[in-house]
C-alpha positions as CSV (number, residue, x, y, z in Angstrom):
1,M,31.7,-13.6,-34.0
2,G,33.4,-10.8,-32.1
3,P,30.7,-8.8,-32.8
4,D,28.2,-11.1,-31.7
5,R,30.7,-11.9,-27.9
6,A,30.5,-7.7,-27.0
7,R,27.0,-7.1,-27.3
8,P,25.7,-6.6,-24.1
9,E,23.7,-9.3,-22.1
10,P,19.6,-7.9,-23.2
11,A,17.6,-5.9,-20.0
12,Y,15.8,-7.6,-17.6
13,V,13.9,-6.9,-14.7
14,I,15.6,-9.3,-11.8
15,G,13.1,-7.2,-8.9
16,I,10.3,-5.4,-8.8
17,R,9.3,-3.6,-5.1
18,P,5.5,-4.4,-4.5
19,A,5.5,-7.8,-5.4
20,P,3.0,-8.1,-7.8
21,G,-0.1,-8.3,-7.0
22,A,-0.2,-6.7,-3.6
23,T,-2.4,-3.9,-2.4
24,I,-0.8,-0.7,-3.7
25,F,-2.3,3.1,-2.7
26,P,-3.3,5.5,-5.7
27,D,0.2,7.2,-6.2
28,G,1.6,4.6,-4.6
29,K,5.5,4.0,-4.9
30,V,6.7,1.2,-7.5
31,V,10.3,0.0,-7.5
32,V,12.3,-1.5,-10.3
33,V,15.0,-3.1,-10.3
34,F,17.3,-4.5,-13.7
35,N,19.9,-6.7,-14.9
36,R,21.8,-3.8,-16.4
37,D,20.6,-0.5,-17.2
38,P,17.5,-0.9,-19.5
39,G,18.4,2.9,-21.7
40,D,14.9,4.5,-21.9
41,V,12.4,2.7,-20.1
42,Q,8.3,3.7,-21.5
43,C,6.2,3.9,-18.8
44,E,1.5,3.3,-19.1
45,G,-0.3,3.7,-15.2
46,G,2.4,5.0,-13.9
47,R,5.3,7.9,-13.9
48,L,9.0,7.8,-13.4
49,D,9.8,10.2,-9.7
50,P,11.5,11.7,-9.6
51,D,12.1,12.3,-13.8
52,G,15.1,11.6,-15.5
53,Q,16.9,8.4,-13.7
54,V,19.4,6.2,-15.5
55,G,20.5,3.1,-14.1
56,T,19.7,0.1,-13.1
57,V,17.1,1.1,-10.6
58,R,13.7,3.1,-11.6
59,T,11.2,4.8,-9.4
60,Y,7.1,5.3,-10.7
61,R,4.2,6.6,-9.0
62,M,1.2,4.7,-9.3
63,E,-1.8,5.9,-11.6
64,W,-4.8,4.7,-10.8
65,G,-5.6,2.4,-12.1
66,G,-4.4,-1.2,-10.7
67,T,-2.3,-2.1,-13.9
68,I,1.7,-0.5,-14.7
69,S,3.3,-1.6,-18.0
70,F,7.0,-1.4,-18.6
71,A,8.4,-1.4,-22.0
72,W,12.7,-1.2,-23.1
73,P,14.8,-1.0,-26.0
74,D,15.3,-5.0,-27.4
75,D,11.8,-5.6,-26.8
76,G,11.8,-6.2,-23.9
77,S,8.7,-5.3,-21.4
78,L,6.8,-5.9,-18.2
79,T,3.1,-5.3,-17.0
80,V,2.5,-5.9,-13.7
81,A,-1.0,-5.9,-12.1
82,Y,-1.7,-4.4,-8.1
83,S,-5.0,-4.3,-6.3
84,P,-5.7,-0.9,-5.5
85,L,-6.2,0.1,-1.9
86,G,-10.1,-0.7,-0.6
87,C,-10.7,3.0,0.3
88,V,-13.6,4.7,-1.8
89,G,-14.9,7.7,-1.2
90,E,-18.5,9.2,-2.2
91,G,-18.0,12.7,-3.3
92,G,-15.0,13.9,-3.3
93,G,-14.3,12.2,0.7
94,G,-10.6,11.9,1.7
95,T,-8.1,9.9,0.5
96,L,-6.3,8.1,2.4
97,V,-2.8,8.1,0.9
98,A,-0.1,5.9,3.3
99,V,-1.3,3.3,6.3
100,T,1.6,2.3,9.0
101,P,2.3,-0.6,8.6
102,E,2.1,-1.1,5.2
103,Q,-1.5,-3.0,4.7
104,G,-1.4,-6.7,2.8
105,G,1.2,-8.5,4.4
106,P,2.7,-9.8,7.2
107,A,2.7,-7.5,10.0
108,S,4.5,-8.2,13.6
109,A,1.6,-8.6,16.2
110,Q,3.6,-7.1,19.3
111,E,3.9,-3.9,16.7
112,L,0.2,-3.9,15.9
113,Q,-0.9,-4.7,19.5
114,A,1.7,-1.5,20.9
115,N,1.8,1.1,18.1
116,G,-2.1,0.3,16.2
117,I,-2.9,1.6,12.9
118,V,-1.7,4.9,11.7
119,M,-3.6,6.1,8.9
120,E,-2.8,9.4,6.7
121,F,-5.0,10.9,4.9
122,D,-4.9,13.6,1.8
123,E,-7.4,16.4,4.2
124,T,-8.7,16.7,7.8
125,V,-11.3,13.7,8.3
126,E,-13.2,12.4,10.9
127,P,-15.0,8.7,12.2
128,D,-18.0,8.3,10.6
129,E,-19.8,8.0,14.1
130,A,-18.9,10.3,17.5
131,G,-17.0,9.1,20.2
132,S,-13.6,7.0,20.3
133,R,-15.5,3.3,19.3
134,G,-17.9,2.4,17.0
135,A,-16.3,4.0,13.7
136,F,-14.1,1.2,13.2
137,L,-13.8,-2.8,13.6
138,I,-11.3,-5.4,13.3
139,S,-12.1,-9.4,13.2
140,D,-9.8,-11.8,13.0
141,S,-9.0,-15.4,10.7
142,N,-10.7,-17.5,14.3
143,G,-13.7,-15.0,13.6
144,E,-13.4,-13.2,17.0
145,E,-14.3,-9.1,16.4
146,W,-13.6,-6.6,18.8
147,R,-14.1,-2.4,18.4
148,P,-11.0,-0.4,18.9
149,T,-10.5,2.6,20.5
150,V,-9.9,5.1,17.4
151,T,-7.8,9.0,18.0
152,V,-7.8,11.5,15.2
153,A,-5.4,14.3,14.8
154,G,-6.2,16.2,11.4
155,H,-5.1,14.0,8.8
156,R,-4.1,11.7,10.8
157,I,-6.3,8.8,12.8
158,T,-4.6,5.8,14.7
159,V,-7.1,3.0,15.1
160,R,-5.7,0.9,18.6
161,A,-6.7,-2.0,20.1
162,A,-8.7,-1.5,22.8
163,R,-7.1,-4.4,25.2
164,S,-3.4,-6.6,25.4
165,G,-4.1,-9.8,23.2
166,V,-5.9,-8.5,20.4
167,F,-3.2,-9.0,18.4
168,V,-1.5,-12.0,18.3
169,P,1.2,-13.8,15.5
170,G,-0.3,-16.1,12.5
171,R,-3.9,-14.9,12.0
172,T,-4.7,-12.8,9.0
173,Y,-6.9,-9.5,10.9
174,H,-9.3,-7.6,8.7
175,V,-9.8,-3.3,9.6
176,T,-13.3,-2.0,9.1
177,G,-14.6,1.6,9.1
178,S,-15.4,4.4,7.8
179,V,-14.1,8.7,7.8
180,H,-16.0,12.2,5.9
181,D,-15.2,15.3,5.7
182,A,-15.8,18.6,6.6
183,S,-18.5,18.4,3.8
184,G,-19.8,14.8,5.2
185,N,-18.6,12.7,2.3
186,S,-17.7,9.4,2.9
187,T,-14.8,7.3,2.9
188,E,-15.0,3.4,3.1
189,I,-11.9,1.8,4.6
190,S,-10.4,-1.8,4.7
191,L,-7.2,-3.0,5.6
192,T,-6.1,-6.8,5.8
193,Y,-3.0,-7.9,7.9
194,Q,-1.0,-10.8,8.3
195,T,0.5,-10.9,11.5
196,T,4.0,-12.5,12.5
197,D,6.0,-13.1,15.5
198,G,8.2,-10.1,16.3
199,D,11.4,-12.2,16.2
200,E,10.6,-13.1,12.8
Protein backbone atom coordinates (compact mmCIF):
# COMPACT_ATOMS: atom_id res chain seq x y z
CA MET A 1 0.00 0.00 0.00
CA GLY A 2 2.92 2.36 0.75
CA PRO A 3 4.38 2.24 -2.79
CA ASP A 4 0.92 2.88 -4.30
CA ARG A 5 0.54 6.03 -2.24
CA ALA A 6 3.94 7.25 -3.41
CA ARG A 7 3.15 6.92 -7.12
CA PRO A 8 2.82 10.37 -8.72
CA GLU A 9 -0.35 11.42 -10.44
CA PRO A 10 -0.23 10.57 -14.17
CA ALA A 11 0.84 13.48 -16.34
CA TYR A 12 -1.87 15.01 -18.51
CA VAL A 13 -2.41 18.17 -20.51
CA ILE A 14 -4.23 20.99 -18.70
CA GLY A 15 -3.90 23.62 -21.41
CA ILE A 16 -2.85 24.14 -25.01
CA ARG A 17 -2.48 27.32 -27.05
CA PRO A 18 -3.82 27.96 -29.66
CA ALA A 19 -7.02 26.09 -28.83
CA PRO A 20 -7.78 22.99 -30.91
CA GLY A 21 -9.45 23.89 -34.20
CA ALA A 22 -7.89 27.35 -34.37
CA THR A 23 -6.19 28.63 -37.49
CA ILE A 24 -2.41 28.36 -37.37
CA PHE A 25 0.51 29.35 -39.57
CA PRO A 26 3.02 26.86 -40.93
CA ASP A 27 5.81 26.88 -38.34
CA GLY A 28 3.31 28.42 -35.89
CA LYS A 29 3.91 28.14 -32.16
CA VAL A 30 1.99 25.60 -30.03
CA VAL A 31 2.34 25.81 -26.23
CA VAL A 32 1.40 22.73 -24.21
CA VAL A 33 0.92 22.91 -20.42
CA PHE A 34 0.98 19.73 -18.31
CA ASN A 35 -0.19 19.20 -14.74
CA ARG A 36 3.35 18.04 -13.88
CA ASP A 37 6.61 17.36 -15.69
CA PRO A 38 5.69 14.52 -18.11
CA GLY A 39 9.29 13.53 -18.82
CA ASP A 40 10.30 12.79 -22.40
CA VAL A 41 7.53 13.85 -24.81
CA GLN A 42 7.54 12.52 -28.36
CA CYS A 43 5.99 14.75 -31.02
CA GLU A 44 4.73 14.09 -34.53
CA GLY A 45 3.67 16.93 -36.81
CA GLY A 46 5.86 19.44 -34.99
CA ARG A 47 9.17 19.98 -33.25
CA LEU A 48 10.29 21.15 -29.82
CA ASP A 49 11.55 24.75 -30.06
CA PRO A 50 13.94 25.36 -28.45
CA ASP A 51 15.34 21.87 -27.91
CA GLY A 52 15.93 20.49 -24.45
CA GLN A 53 12.85 21.87 -22.71
CA VAL A 54 11.79 20.25 -19.42
CA GLY A 55 9.10 21.01 -16.89
CA THR A 56 5.38 21.52 -17.23
CA VAL A 57 5.36 23.95 -20.19
CA ARG A 58 6.65 22.88 -23.62
CA THR A 59 6.72 24.99 -26.79
CA TYR A 60 6.56 23.42 -30.25
CA ARG A 61 6.58 24.60 -33.87
CA MET A 62 4.04 23.17 -36.29
CA GLU A 63 5.10 21.45 -39.47
CA TRP A 64 3.12 22.05 -42.67
CA GLY A 65 0.23 19.74 -41.81
CA GLY A 66 -2.78 20.58 -39.66
CA THR A 67 -2.30 17.94 -36.93
CA ILE A 68 0.21 17.65 -34.11
CA SER A 69 0.47 14.64 -31.75
CA PHE A 70 2.21 14.11 -28.43
CA ALA A 71 3.06 10.95 -26.48
CA TRP A 72 4.74 10.67 -23.08
CA PRO A 73 5.47 7.93 -20.49
CA ASP A 74 2.65 5.98 -18.81
CA ASP A 75 0.62 5.88 -22.05
CA GLY A 76 -0.05 9.61 -22.12
CA SER A 77 -1.04 10.97 -25.53
CA LEU A 78 -2.83 13.84 -27.22
CA THR A 79 -3.59 14.68 -30.84
CA VAL A 80 -4.70 18.20 -31.78
CA ALA A 81 -6.07 19.33 -35.15
CA TYR A 82 -5.72 22.88 -36.44
CA SER A 83 -6.79 24.70 -39.57
CA PRO A 84 -3.71 25.72 -41.58
CA LEU A 85 -3.83 29.39 -42.53
CA GLY A 86 -5.66 30.06 -45.80
CA CYS A 87 -2.60 31.25 -47.69
CA VAL A 88 -1.67 29.32 -50.82
CA GLY A 89 1.39 30.04 -52.95
CA GLU A 90 1.46 28.94 -56.57
CA GLY A 91 4.83 27.84 -57.90
CA GLY A 92 6.86 29.08 -54.93
CA GLY A 93 5.03 32.29 -54.08
CA GLY A 94 5.67 34.18 -50.86
CA THR A 95 4.47 32.57 -47.63
CA LEU A 96 2.53 34.52 -45.01
CA VAL A 97 4.43 33.93 -41.77
CA ALA A 98 2.71 36.34 -39.35
CA VAL A 99 -0.33 38.58 -39.14
CA THR A 100 -1.25 41.25 -36.56
CA PRO A 101 -3.71 41.04 -34.93
CA GLU A 102 -3.84 37.24 -34.92
CA GLN A 103 -6.67 36.03 -37.11
CA GLY A 104 -9.25 33.32 -36.57
CA GLY A 105 -10.47 34.60 -33.21
CA PRO A 106 -11.71 37.75 -31.45
CA ALA A 107 -10.12 41.10 -32.28
CA SER A 108 -10.89 44.61 -31.11
CA ALA A 109 -12.92 46.55 -33.68
CA GLN A 110 -11.17 49.72 -32.50
CA GLU A 111 -7.74 48.15 -33.00
CA LEU A 112 -8.61 46.96 -36.50
CA GLN A 113 -10.01 50.37 -37.41
CA ALA A 114 -7.01 52.27 -36.04
CA ASN A 115 -4.09 50.02 -36.97
CA GLY A 116 -5.36 47.84 -39.80
CA ILE A 117 -4.08 44.33 -40.50
CA VAL A 118 -0.34 43.83 -40.88
CA MET A 119 0.87 40.81 -42.85
CA GLU A 120 4.49 39.63 -42.81
CA PHE A 121 5.80 37.42 -45.63
CA ASP A 122 9.00 35.44 -46.01
CA GLU A 123 10.04 37.53 -49.01
CA THR A 124 9.26 40.84 -50.67
CA VAL A 125 5.78 40.86 -52.20
CA GLU A 126 3.46 43.27 -54.02
CA PRO A 127 -0.35 43.37 -54.30
CA ASP A 128 -1.55 41.61 -57.45
CA GLU A 129 -3.30 44.77 -58.63
CA ALA A 130 -1.45 48.04 -58.99
CA GLY A 131 -2.29 51.01 -56.79
CA SER A 132 -3.51 51.19 -53.21
CA ARG A 133 -6.99 49.72 -53.87
CA GLY A 134 -8.33 46.65 -55.62
CA ALA A 135 -5.95 43.93 -54.47
CA PHE A 136 -7.90 43.19 -51.26
CA LEU A 137 -11.55 43.00 -50.27
CA ILE A 138 -13.13 43.20 -46.79
CA SER A 139 -16.61 41.72 -46.31
CA ASP A 140 -18.64 41.31 -43.13
CA SER A 141 -21.35 39.04 -41.79
CA ASN A 142 -24.02 41.61 -42.77
CA GLY A 143 -23.09 41.27 -46.43
CA GLU A 144 -21.31 44.61 -46.75
CA GLU A 145 -18.05 44.91 -48.71
CA TRP A 146 -15.22 47.48 -48.85
CA ARG A 147 -11.97 47.97 -50.73
CA PRO A 148 -9.30 48.82 -48.14
CA THR A 149 -6.17 50.89 -48.64
CA VAL A 150 -3.03 48.77 -49.03
CA THR A 151 0.52 49.87 -48.23
CA VAL A 152 3.68 47.90 -48.97
CA ALA A 153 7.05 47.95 -47.20
CA GLY A 154 9.31 45.11 -48.32
CA HIS A 155 8.10 41.89 -46.67
CA ARG A 156 5.19 43.71 -45.01
CA ILE A 157 1.75 44.59 -46.35
CA THR A 158 -0.72 46.62 -44.29
CA VAL A 159 -4.44 46.66 -45.07
CA ARG A 160 -6.45 49.52 -43.54
CA ALA A 161 -10.07 50.60 -43.61
CA ALA A 162 -10.52 53.37 -46.19
CA ARG A 163 -12.98 55.23 -43.97
CA SER A 164 -14.20 55.35 -40.38
CA GLY A 165 -16.79 52.92 -39.09
CA VAL A 166 -15.81 49.95 -41.23
CA PHE A 167 -15.04 47.69 -38.26
CA VAL A 168 -17.75 47.53 -35.60
CA PRO A 169 -18.09 45.12 -32.65
CA GLY A 170 -20.07 41.92 -32.97
CA ARG A 171 -19.45 41.08 -36.62
CA THR A 172 -17.36 38.55 -38.53
CA TYR A 173 -15.02 39.99 -41.15
CA HIS A 174 -13.34 38.22 -44.05
CA VAL A 175 -10.26 39.72 -45.66
CA THR A 176 -9.29 38.28 -49.03
CA GLY A 177 -6.70 39.26 -51.59
CA SER A 178 -3.59 38.20 -53.46
CA VAL A 179 0.05 39.21 -53.70
CA HIS A 180 2.97 38.19 -55.89
CA ASP A 181 6.71 37.92 -55.44
CA ALA A 182 9.50 39.24 -57.67
CA SER A 183 9.16 36.22 -59.98
CA GLY A 184 5.41 36.79 -60.44
CA ASN A 185 4.34 33.82 -58.30
CA SER A 186 0.96 34.53 -56.72
CA THR A 187 -0.20 33.91 -53.14
CA GLU A 188 -3.88 33.97 -52.18
CA ILE A 189 -4.76 35.41 -48.77
CA SER A 190 -7.87 34.65 -46.68
CA LEU A 191 -8.21 35.95 -43.09
CA THR A 192 -11.15 35.96 -40.67
CA TYR A 193 -11.84 38.11 -37.60
CA GLN A 194 -14.65 38.23 -35.03
CA THR A 195 -14.77 41.76 -33.69
CA THR A 196 -15.32 42.69 -30.06
CA ASP A 197 -15.65 45.94 -28.19
CA GLY A 198 -12.29 47.29 -27.07
CA ASP A 199 -13.36 47.08 -23.41
CA GLU A 200 -14.10 43.34 -23.53
